Kinemage of the C-alpha trace (Angstrom):
@kinemage 1
@onewidth
@group {chain A} dominant
@subgroup {mainchain}
@vectorlist {calphas} color= white
{ca met a 1} P 0.000 0.000 0.000
{ca ala a 2} L 1.270 3.470 -0.928
{ca ile a 3} L 1.561 6.114 1.758
{ca arg a 4} L 0.632 9.673 0.748
{ca val a 5} L 1.597 12.894 2.482
{ca phe a 6} L -0.654 15.916 1.766
{ca ile a 7} L 0.950 19.359 1.884
{ca asp a 8} L -1.019 22.630 2.383
{ca thr a 9} L 0.686 25.372 0.406
{ca asp a 10} L -1.334 28.375 1.660
{ca gln a 11} L 0.454 31.431 0.296
{ca his a 12} L 0.125 33.151 3.671
{ca gln a 13} L 1.858 30.347 5.644
{ca his a 14} L 4.902 28.078 5.400
{ca ser a 15} L 4.170 24.665 3.773
{ca ser a 16} L 3.283 22.091 6.408
{ca val a 17} L 2.256 18.396 6.568
{ca ile a 18} L -1.410 18.122 7.412
{ca leu a 19} L -2.041 14.407 7.090
{ca cys a 20} L -0.142 11.204 6.824
{ca gly a 21} L -2.062 7.966 6.261
{ca val a 22} L -3.066 5.123 4.012
{ca asp a 23} L -4.494 5.518 0.498
{ca his a 24} L -8.099 4.358 0.871
{ca pro a 25} L -11.452 5.623 -0.582
{ca val a 26} L -12.896 6.337 2.822
{ca glu a 27} L -9.693 8.040 3.849
{ca arg a 28} L -9.696 10.138 0.654
{ca lys a 29} L -13.282 11.258 1.368
{ca arg a 30} L -12.347 12.240 4.913
{ca met a 31} L -9.284 14.136 3.677
{ca lys a 32} L -11.407 16.001 1.112
{ca lys a 33} L -13.774 17.174 3.856
{ca gly a 34} L -10.791 18.427 5.847
{ca thr a 35} L -9.440 20.316 2.841
{ca asp a 36} L -12.858 21.909 2.188
{ca lys a 37} L -13.033 22.995 5.829
{ca leu a 38} L -9.594 24.636 5.596
{ca asn a 39} L -10.642 26.490 2.447
{ca ala a 40} L -13.799 27.714 4.176
{ca asp a 41} L -11.745 28.897 7.159
{ca arg a 42} L -9.421 30.821 4.830
{ca asn a 43} L -12.402 32.464 3.126
{ca leu a 44} L -13.859 33.484 6.463
{ca arg a 45} L -10.488 34.903 7.532
{ca ser a 46} L -10.225 36.904 4.306
{ca leu a 47} L -13.742 38.279 4.762
{ca phe a 48} L -12.916 39.247 8.352
{ca leu a 49} L -9.749 41.080 7.297
{ca leu a 50} L -11.654 42.887 4.536
{ca ala a 51} L -14.362 43.970 7.000
{ca leu a 52} L -11.738 45.141 9.497
{ca met a 53} L -9.942 47.232 6.860
{ca thr a 54} L -13.265 48.784 5.801
{ca leu a 55} L -14.083 49.662 9.407
{ca leu a 56} L -10.675 51.276 9.945
{ca leu a 57} L -11.101 53.352 6.787
{ca leu a 58} L -14.521 54.537 7.964
{ca ile a 59} L -13.082 55.505 11.349
{ca gly a 60} L -10.310 57.402 9.593
{ca phe a 61} L -12.786 59.300 7.440
{ca gln a 62} L -14.936 60.130 10.493
{ca thr a 63} L -11.881 61.308 12.440
{ca glu a 64} L -10.816 63.506 9.531
{ca ala a 65} L -14.339 64.921 9.243
{ca ser a 66} L -14.422 65.540 12.994
{ca ser a 67} L -11.104 67.388 12.793
{ca gln a 68} L -12.412 69.491 9.947
{ca glu a 69} L -15.522 70.309 11.969
{ca lys a 70} L -13.339 71.551 14.831
{ca thr a 71} L -11.435 73.957 12.576
{ca leu a 72} L -12.107 77.454 13.842
{ca asp a 73} L -14.321 79.612 11.686
{ca trp a 74} L -12.666 82.912 12.521
{ca leu a 75} L -15.037 84.865 10.252
{ca arg a 76} L -18.025 83.639 12.280
{ca val a 77} L -16.249 84.315 15.573
{ca ala a 78} L -15.330 87.824 14.422
{ca lys a 79} L -18.950 88.527 13.515
{ca leu a 80} L -20.247 87.444 16.939
{ca lys a 81} L -17.313 88.517 19.140
{ca pro a 82} L -15.338 91.229 17.363
{ca glu a 83} L -13.733 92.380 20.632
{ca leu a 84} L -12.272 88.939 21.417
{ca lys a 85} L -8.608 89.112 22.370
{ca val a 86} L -6.531 86.898 20.075
{ca leu a 87} L -2.873 86.039 19.638
{ca val a 88} L -1.002 86.410 16.354
{ca leu a 89} L 2.335 84.864 15.435
{ca ile a 90} L 4.388 87.321 13.382
{ca glu a 91} L 7.305 85.948 11.356
{ca ser a 92} L 9.753 88.395 9.849
{ca gly a 93} L 12.317 87.958 7.110
{ca arg a 94} L 14.657 90.182 9.097
{ca ala a 95} L 15.207 91.077 12.733
{ca leu a 96} L 12.348 93.166 14.125
{ca ser a 97} L 13.264 96.818 14.451
{ca leu a 98} L 11.751 99.701 16.382
{ca glu a 99} L 10.147 100.865 13.146
{ca asp a 100} L 8.601 97.392 12.696
{ca leu a 101} L 7.123 97.484 16.204
{ca ala a 102} L 5.689 100.936 15.537
{ca thr a 103} L 4.129 99.734 12.266
{ca leu a 104} L 2.573 96.708 13.990
{ca gly a 105} L 1.326 98.964 16.774
{ca glu a 106} L -0.469 101.125 14.229
{ca leu a 107} L -2.214 97.937 13.034
{ca gly a 108} L -3.375 97.255 16.601
{ca leu a 109} L -0.779 94.549 17.316
{ca val a 110} L 1.028 94.851 20.662
{ca pro a 111} L 3.563 92.499 22.301
{ca ser a 112} L 1.607 89.754 24.036
{ca asp a 113} L 3.694 88.944 27.084
{ca arg a 114} L 6.701 91.203 27.580
{ca asp a 115} L 8.177 94.640 27.214
{ca pro a 116} L 8.440 95.733 23.553
{ca ala a 117} L 12.192 96.179 23.982
{ca leu a 118} L 12.541 92.410 24.335
{ca phe a 119} L 11.005 91.932 20.886
{ca leu a 120} L 13.766 93.895 19.161
{ca gly a 121} L 15.993 91.625 17.091
{ca leu a 122} L 13.555 88.698 17.025
{ca arg a 123} L 12.341 87.097 13.814
{ca arg a 124} L 9.363 85.317 15.380
{ca ala a 125} L 7.200 86.938 18.041
{ca ile a 126} L 3.648 86.706 19.363
{ca phe a 127} L 1.420 89.779 19.469
{ca ser a 128} L -2.068 90.322 20.834
{ca thr a 129} L -4.931 92.281 19.320
{ca arg a 130} L -8.699 92.354 19.042
{ca leu a 131} L -10.083 89.950 16.473
{ca lys a 132} L -11.804 92.754 14.560
{ca asn a 133} L -8.451 94.549 14.209
{ca trp a 134} L -6.822 91.489 12.694
{ca met a 135} L -9.673 90.671 10.333
{ca asn a 136} L -9.903 94.290 9.077
{ca arg a 137} L -6.193 95.070 9.089
{ca leu a 138} L -4.187 96.681 6.358
{ca ala a 139} L -1.516 94.584 4.675
{ca leu a 140} L 1.551 93.664 6.724
{ca pro a 141} L 4.950 94.886 5.515
{ca asp a 142} L 6.380 92.727 2.719
{ca his a 143} L 8.974 91.081 4.960
{ca met a 144} L 6.348 89.913 7.489
{ca lys a 145} L 3.629 87.316 7.600
{ca gly a 146} L 1.232 86.513 10.409
{ca lys a 147} L -1.324 83.925 11.510
{ca leu a 148} L -3.848 83.567 14.291
{ca leu a 149} L -2.842 81.022 16.911
{ca asp a 150} L -5.344 78.182 17.365
{ca arg a 151} L -3.215 76.557 20.088
{ca phe a 152} L -0.414 77.827 22.297
{ca ile a 153} L 1.471 77.223 25.526
{ca met a 154} L 0.904 79.663 28.388
{ca ser a 155} L 3.246 79.573 31.373
{ca gly a 156} L 3.990 81.909 34.239
{ca ile a 157} L 3.972 82.460 37.995
{ca tyr a 158} L 0.871 83.403 39.971
{ca arg a 159} L 1.964 85.366 43.066
{ca ile a 160} L 0.049 86.189 46.254
{ca gly a 161} L 1.269 88.057 49.320
{ca phe a 162} L -0.367 88.822 52.697
{ca arg a 163} L 0.623 90.810 55.773
{ca val a 164} L -0.762 90.246 59.266
{ca glu a 165} L -2.473 93.482 60.337
{ca lys a 166} L -3.766 92.592 63.812
{ca glu a 167} L -1.710 94.595 66.299
{ca gly a 168} L -0.058 92.493 68.965
{ca tyr a 169} L -1.134 89.220 67.369
{ca leu a 170} L 1.047 86.168 67.996
{ca gly a 171} L -0.664 82.914 67.198
{ca pro a 172} L -1.615 80.305 64.555
{ca leu a 173} L -2.857 80.913 61.026
{ca val a 174} L -4.386 78.402 58.619
{ca leu a 175} L -4.470 79.839 55.092
{ca glu a 176} L -6.267 78.249 52.121
{ca val a 177} L -6.026 79.606 48.579
{ca thr a 178} L -7.096 78.295 45.184
{ca thr a 179} L -4.307 77.573 42.712
{ca pro a 180} L -4.242 77.411 38.888
{ca arg a 181} L -6.632 74.714 37.647
{ca asp a 182} L -7.938 73.143 34.437
{ca ser a 183} L -10.758 74.952 32.704
{ca phe a 184} L -12.564 75.216 29.382
{ca gly a 185} L -9.938 74.817 26.646
{ca lys a 186} L -7.066 75.125 29.127
{ca gln a 187} L -5.222 71.961 30.114
{ca leu a 188} L -2.888 72.359 33.080
{ca leu a 189} L 0.271 70.518 32.013
{ca ser a 190} L 2.317 71.134 35.151
{ca ser a 191} L 2.350 73.200 38.335
{ca glu a 192} L 4.460 73.705 41.453
{ca asn a 193} L 4.484 76.063 44.410
{ca ile a 194} L 6.789 77.724 46.906
{ca ile a 195} L 5.724 79.148 50.286
{ca arg a 196} L 7.702 81.755 52.208
{ca pro a 197} L 8.232 81.512 55.082
{ca lys a 198} L 8.146 77.729 54.810
{ca ala a 199} L 5.362 75.878 56.572
{ca gln a 200} L 3.550 72.573 56.539
{ca ser a 201} L 1.158 72.442 53.594
{ca glu a 202} L -1.113 70.150 51.640
{ca thr a 203} L -3.117 70.325 48.422
{ca tyr a 204} L -6.608 68.991 47.820
{ca thr a 205} L -9.268 69.167 45.135
{ca asp a 206} L -12.891 70.011 45.922
{ca pro a 207} L -15.980 68.614 44.109
{ca gly a 208} L -15.866 71.508 41.629
{ca gly a 209} L -12.346 70.626 40.486
{ca asn a 210} L -10.752 73.563 42.318
{ca arg a 211} L -7.196 72.930 43.493
{ca trp a 212} L -6.624 74.297 47.002
{ca leu a 213} L -3.377 74.813 48.867
{ca arg a 214} L -3.688 74.757 52.645
{ca val a 215} L -0.818 76.219 54.673
{ca asp a 216} L -0.594 75.715 58.459
{ca tyr a 217} L 1.473 78.237 60.379
{ca pro a 218} L 1.732 77.338 64.087
{ca glu a 219} L 2.651 80.957 64.804
{ca val a 220} L 2.584 84.270 62.963
{ca arg a 221} L 3.007 87.759 64.352
{ca tyr a 222} L 1.777 91.265 63.657
{ca gly a 223} L 3.501 92.751 60.594
{ca gln a 224} L 4.674 89.375 59.247
{ca thr a 225} L 4.507 88.868 55.478
{ca ile a 226} L 3.505 85.591 53.825
{ca lys a 227} L 4.153 84.966 50.133
{ca leu a 228} L 2.986 82.139 47.886
{ca phe a 229} L 4.241 81.471 44.355
{ca phe a 230} L 2.538 79.115 41.872
{ca ala a 231} L 4.343 78.201 38.654
{ca phe a 232} L 2.082 76.840 35.909
{ca arg a 233} L 2.141 75.653 32.317
{ca tyr a 234} L -1.019 75.356 30.187
{ca leu a 235} L -1.896 74.062 26.749
{ca val a 236} L -4.571 76.432 25.429
{ca asp a 237} L -6.839 75.208 22.638
{ca met a 238} L -8.844 78.082 21.187
{ca ser a 239} L -11.390 75.785 19.540
{ca ala a 240} L -12.192 74.035 22.840
{ca leu a 241} L -12.170 77.377 24.652
{ca leu a 242} L -14.637 78.989 22.261
{ca asp a 243} L -16.830 75.874 22.355
{ca his a 244} L -17.690 77.063 25.878
{ca asp a 245} L -18.303 80.704 24.991
{ca phe a 246} L -22.056 81.010 25.255
{ca met a 247} L -22.088 83.996 22.894
{ca leu a 248} L -20.967 81.597 20.137
{ca val a 249} L -23.222 78.639 20.955
{ca asp a 250} L -26.746 78.219 19.613
{ca gln a 251} L -29.224 76.993 22.205
{ca leu a 252} L -31.089 73.782 21.400
{ca gln a 253} L -34.853 74.153 21.526
{ca asp a 254} L -36.770 72.087 24.081
{ca ala a 255} L -33.604 70.454 25.429
{ca pro a 256} L -34.132 69.183 29.001
{ca thr a 257} L -32.117 70.386 31.993
{ca pro a 258} L -30.491 67.410 33.759
{ca glu a 259} L -31.482 66.711 37.353
{ca glu a 260} L -27.999 67.460 38.682
{ca ile a 261} L -28.229 71.019 37.302
{ca his a 262} L -31.474 71.885 39.141
{ca pro a 263} L -29.749 73.047 42.394
{ca phe a 264} L -28.213 75.911 40.405
{ca leu a 265} L -31.720 77.261 39.855
{ca asn a 266} L -32.314 77.712 43.596
{ca ser a 267} L -31.098 80.366 46.002
{ca gly a 268} L -27.700 79.816 47.585
{ca tyr a 269} L -25.464 81.581 50.067
{ca lys a 270} L -25.260 85.264 48.984
{ca ile a 271} L -27.229 84.405 45.818
{ca asp a 272} L -30.918 85.062 46.484
{ca ala a 273} L -33.123 84.141 43.537
{ca arg a 274} L -36.103 85.547 45.495
{ca leu a 275} L -34.629 89.049 45.563
{ca pro a 276} L -37.548 91.377 44.715
{ca gln a 277} L -35.600 93.242 42.045
{ca ala a 278} L -34.533 89.925 40.475
{ca val a 279} L -38.084 88.585 40.446
{ca ala a 280} L -39.391 91.828 38.920
{ca trp a 281} L -36.718 91.701 36.201
{ca ala a 282} L -37.466 88.023 35.499
{ca ile a 283} L -41.202 88.697 35.042
{ca gln a 284} L -40.384 91.226 32.315
{ca gly a 285} L -38.868 88.449 30.182
{ca lys a 286} L -40.678 86.825 27.281
{ca ala a 287} L -43.074 83.983 27.979
{ca gly a 288} L -41.853 80.429 27.600
{ca pro a 289} L -38.416 78.875 28.180
{ca pro a 290} L -35.778 81.619 28.338
{ca asn a 291} L -33.185 82.091 25.641
{ca val a 292} L -29.990 82.227 27.664
{ca arg a 293} L -28.040 84.508 25.334
{ca ser a 294} L -30.751 87.128 24.843
{ca glu a 295} L -31.650 87.135 28.540
{ca tyr a 296} L -28.024 87.607 29.549
{ca arg a 297} L -27.741 90.545 27.162
{ca arg a 298} L -30.879 92.032 28.694
{ca leu a 299} L -29.416 91.535 32.167
{ca thr a 300} L -26.041 93.130 31.383
{ca lys a 301} L -27.833 96.197 30.056
{ca phe a 302} L -29.938 96.377 33.229
{ca leu a 303} L -26.892 96.075 35.486
{ca arg a 304} L -24.925 98.569 33.409
{ca asp a 305} L -27.720 101.085 33.872
{ca thr a 306} L -28.196 100.250 37.551
{ca val a 307} L -24.747 99.597 39.053
{ca ala a 308} L -21.691 101.787 38.470
{ca tyr a 309} L -18.282 100.111 38.473
{ca asp a 310} L -16.408 100.509 41.777
{ca lys a 311} L -12.920 101.313 40.492
{ca lys a 312} L -11.740 102.377 43.948
{ca lys a 313} L -12.464 98.937 45.359
{ca arg a 314} L -10.491 97.253 42.585
{ca asp a 315} L -7.554 99.650 42.927
{ca gln a 316} L -7.385 99.073 46.678
{ca tyr a 317} L -7.378 95.295 46.312
{ca phe a 318} L -4.776 95.134 43.552
{ca gly a 319} L -2.853 98.089 44.943
{ca gly a 320} L -2.092 96.377 48.251
{ca lys a 321} L -4.394 98.573 50.372
{ca ala a 322} L -7.374 96.284 51.021
{ca ile a 323} L -7.640 94.657 54.463
{ca tyr a 324} L -10.110 91.863 55.241
{ca ser a 325} L -10.608 89.650 58.284
{ca asp a 326} L -12.647 87.366 56.040
{ca leu a 327} L -12.342 87.558 52.261
{ca asp a 328} L -16.036 86.777 52.077
{ca asp a 329} L -16.537 90.437 53.049
{ca met a 330} L -15.067 91.444 49.674
{ca tyr a 331} L -18.176 89.996 48.021
{ca gln a 332} L -20.822 92.618 48.745
{ca asp a 333} L -24.363 91.474 49.577
{ca thr a 334} L -26.653 91.855 46.569
{ca glu a 335} L -29.067 94.142 48.433
{ca ile a 336} L -26.226 96.524 49.318
{ca thr a 337} L -24.940 96.573 45.736
{ca leu a 338} L -28.398 97.490 44.448
{ca ser a 339} L -28.999 100.119 47.116
{ca arg a 340} L -25.574 101.735 46.629
{ca his a 341} L -25.724 101.399 42.843
{ca leu a 342} L -22.026 100.607 43.079
{ca gly a 343} L -20.008 97.405 42.865
{ca ala a 344} L -17.005 95.619 41.372
{ca cys a 345} L -16.964 92.271 39.572
{ca pro a 346} L -17.205 90.139 42.779
{ca asp a 347} L -20.444 91.981 43.557
{ca thr a 348} L -22.033 92.048 40.099
{ca thr a 349} L -21.298 88.330 39.615
{ca leu a 350} L -23.500 87.547 42.622
{ca leu a 351} L -26.210 89.770 41.135
{ca glu a 352} L -25.962 88.039 37.764
{ca cys a 353} L -26.495 84.621 39.316
{ca ala a 354} L -29.393 85.816 41.484
{ca phe a 355} L -31.199 87.418 38.535
{ca leu a 356} L -30.539 84.571 36.097
{ca arg a 357} L -31.745 81.941 38.572
{ca ala a 358} L -34.888 83.996 39.126
{ca arg a 359} L -35.406 83.810 35.343
{ca gly a 360} L -34.994 80.024 35.348
{ca ile a 361} L -31.402 79.969 34.047
{ca pro a 362} L -28.886 77.850 36.027
{ca cys a 363} L -25.865 79.921 37.050
{ca arg a 364} L -22.716 79.603 39.168
{ca thr a 365} L -19.830 81.912 40.042
{ca ala a 366} L -16.270 81.618 38.748
{ca gly a 367} L -13.004 83.506 38.837
{ca arg a 368} L -9.666 83.838 37.109
{ca phe a 369} L -6.719 86.017 38.001
{ca gly a 370} L -8.011 89.587 38.050
{ca his a 371} L -11.690 88.945 37.362
{ca phe a 372} L -14.873 87.264 38.629
{ca phe a 373} L -17.691 86.232 36.298
{ca ser a 374} L -20.626 83.854 35.939
{ca ile a 375} L -20.991 80.506 34.188
{ca val a 376} L -24.441 79.658 32.830
{ca tyr a 377} L -26.040 76.398 31.750
{ca val a 378} L -27.278 76.333 28.152
{ca pro a 379} L -29.804 73.528 27.530
{ca gly a 380} L -28.398 70.858 25.244
{ca lys a 381} L -24.918 72.403 25.326
{ca gly a 382} L -23.743 72.402 28.951
{ca trp a 383} L -21.936 74.948 31.111
{ca met a 384} L -20.796 78.038 29.224
{ca ser a 385} L -18.632 80.973 30.261
{ca thr a 386} L -19.858 84.569 30.078
{ca ser a 387} L -16.273 85.854 30.055
{ca val a 388} L -13.747 84.156 27.772
{ca thr a 389} L -10.169 85.355 27.478
{ca pro a 390} L -7.396 83.172 26.010
{ca thr a 391} L -4.685 84.262 28.459
{ca gly a 392} L -6.671 84.274 31.724
{ca ile a 393} L -5.383 82.099 34.597
{ca pro a 394} L -8.361 79.994 35.801
{ca leu a 395} L -8.579 79.791 39.592
{ca phe a 396} L -12.082 78.925 40.714
{ca ile a 397} L -15.520 77.564 39.758
{ca ala a 398} L -18.173 77.329 42.470
{ca pro a 399} L -18.732 73.613 43.148
{ca gly a 400} L -22.372 74.153 44.106
{ca pro a 401} L -25.144 76.769 44.189
{ca asp a 402} L -23.540 78.666 47.114
{ca his a 403} L -21.066 81.481 46.761
{ca val a 404} L -17.604 80.491 48.060
{ca pro a 405} L -14.644 82.913 48.375
{ca tyr a 406} L -11.502 81.833 46.545
{ca gln a 407} L -9.322 82.465 49.602
{ca lys a 408} L -10.053 81.804 53.282
{ca trp a 409} L -8.220 81.715 56.583
{ca arg a 410} L -8.686 81.162 60.282
{ca pro a 411} L -8.723 82.602 62.803
{ca gly a 412} L -10.379 85.671 61.287
{ca ile a 413} L -7.528 88.110 61.826
{ca pro a 414} L -7.144 91.087 59.458
{ca leu a 415} L -4.837 90.409 56.512
{ca lys a 416} L -3.735 92.891 53.875
{ca thr a 417} L -3.252 91.673 50.307
{ca leu a 418} L 0.194 93.036 49.434
{ca leu a 419} L 0.914 91.096 46.270
{ca leu a 420} L -1.351 89.833 43.508
{ca glu a 421} L 0.378 89.266 40.178
{ca gly a 422} L 0.169 86.832 37.284
{ca pro a 423} L 2.766 87.517 34.575
{ca ile a 424} L 2.661 85.040 31.689
{ca arg a 425} L 4.752 83.870 28.735
{ca ile a 426} L 3.252 82.683 25.438
{ca glu a 427} L 4.796 80.102 23.097
{ca ala a 428} L 3.414 78.939 19.783
{ca val a 429} L 2.625 75.224 19.401
{ca glu a 430} L 4.373 73.967 16.303
{ca asp a 431} L 2.195 72.143 13.750
């Protein structure tokens, strides 16, 4: 009897022996079934690979389409927010001269992050301007070209300083301050801090995502100065940032408000949605679900006509002259702001939230270095900022419906804010 060895010569595999046996009709029939099964398996494998390749191509096309959808439409942004501060990368064929800086200044372009003298001699530099200035500009000099920055790196040092003002005081102090945090379109890449004089400290994050630094001094004395320095580095994505600018977002009709957002419709500490003036203003709105954008515009006009800006209060705080035993006192009660017809941004932010909640619009307070503002909920879109600036240092978003100061200490001894600075540096992100 002859012995046959059958070899599978699949082009995708090395040749291999698949059967060794005796030449017999029954055996041949069994071997044929085995060969047919192998062929069927190969066909199934080929179909699977073809389907997988098709799926990957579809994902690639969808990803490309998604990327294209995220491309900033600067013409649309300029139409809706012409005063938006933007950053422009200027590239020059020769070293920038004083004459070049003067020419750029006449076009509304100013150095973004440093003294103009430090731009002299550079061939690449970043300038800031209003979007309307850039879109309507005259031609740049022949040796220059410029482009709006969609993404950039922002780094710097946020600095705070306090002095103990309670005469004769000698005792403990527990100080808690918010530090740079993630926010809409701003990813915190790294951060570190230094405390002087040194003391035991810890960091923690609250439910709102705020990053707090707590410093425990067993003993401080009258006249002592405390300084805190926070280095930070952000990746800023203008597309993601402007996705949360409620002036650029269209509200979805009849979109429901999630259950977890409902508490931001109620009164909270220092935010009274039952304030008579707020209720009266809310009643004047159009019937039906409120349009967040139009109602906010109506509110800003009302507050502009009702409350004058308290420049003295701001100058005292940033000029190192303001003294508080509790920083909560810096946030004026809404009734006082309305009766005095005077307030700064900490005060008007509380008013905004009280009035908007009375109108059925969820609202919470927020703050960045140098400014306090409100964040509103737009049905179908999510939380949106009423104050977007690309180079702001985000510090605080209220975790709940209550107002919370962004700094606090105990015991409640008087402290003077001596230092409050946030210089930054801007770097372009290479494509």
